[in-house]
N, C-alpha and C positions, 0 to 999 in steps of 0.2 A: 591179542589173545591173551587171557589170564589163566595161569596154571599154578595150581598149589599142589605140592607133592611132599608128603611127610610118610614114608613107607620104611618097613624093614622086611628083609628076606634072608633067611639063614640057609646055609649050605653046609655040608660036611667040613669044609676047609675054609669057608669065607662067610662073613657076615655083612650084608649090605644094609647101611642105614643112610637114608637120603632125607634131607629136608631143605626145601627151597620153594620160593614163589617168584614168579615173574609175570610182567605184564607187556613186555615188549613183542614186537612183531616176530622177532627171531631170538631164541634162547639157546646158548651154547652150553655144552657140558664138556668140561676140560678135565683130564686125569691121565695118569700113567696107564700103561697096558695092564689089563686085569683089574682095574680099580672099580668097575661096575657101571661104566657108561652105557654100554648097550643093554645090560640087565635092567637099568633104569628106564630106558626107553621101551623095552619089551614090557615092563610093568605098566607104563603110562598107556601104551597102545592095546593092553589087554591080552597080549600074547602069553605073559606069565601073571601068576596071580601072588601079590605080596603076602607075607605071612601076617603082617598087621600094618595098620595105618590108614591113610586117606589120600585119595587123588580127586581134585576138583578141576574141572576145565570149564572156563567161562561161567562160573557160578553153578555148574552142574556136577554134582557128586557122582563120579563113575567107579569109584571104588571106596568102600568103608568098612573095614573089618569089624568095627563095633556094631554095625547094622547090616545083617546079612541081605536085606532087601535092596541095599545101595549097590549091590553087585550086578549093574544094569547091562543089558545087551543094548546095542544101538537102537534096535526097534522099540525096546521097552522104555527107552529114554527119550522117545519122541523123534528119533532121527529117521527121516525117510530117505536120506541120500544112500545109505548102505544098510544092507540087512544083516551083516556079518556081526560078530562079537566086537568088542571095542578096538578091533584092529585099526581102524580109521577114525578112532575117536578125535584126535586133534583136527584133522581136516574137517569132520562132520560138525563139530561144535564150534566152528569159527562164526 
């Protein structure tokens, strides 16, 4: 699975800036408590929407703040396995 993530999400007391890519079968996120690991996963899954950036899974852009039409639901991106919003994007796009 190939994943490219370059996102930013701002909160009142916290700014998350993430930029990584990987093509391994398993990708780990390591960091201290409160460093944004879960929020990063929530953004990749589509549970949270980043303020800006881009998320690409297996060559499919699932989020792109520069192009509003790139905010796909799974059904719109051609996935028939799930009909929900990108919650299962990683499993679906394998």
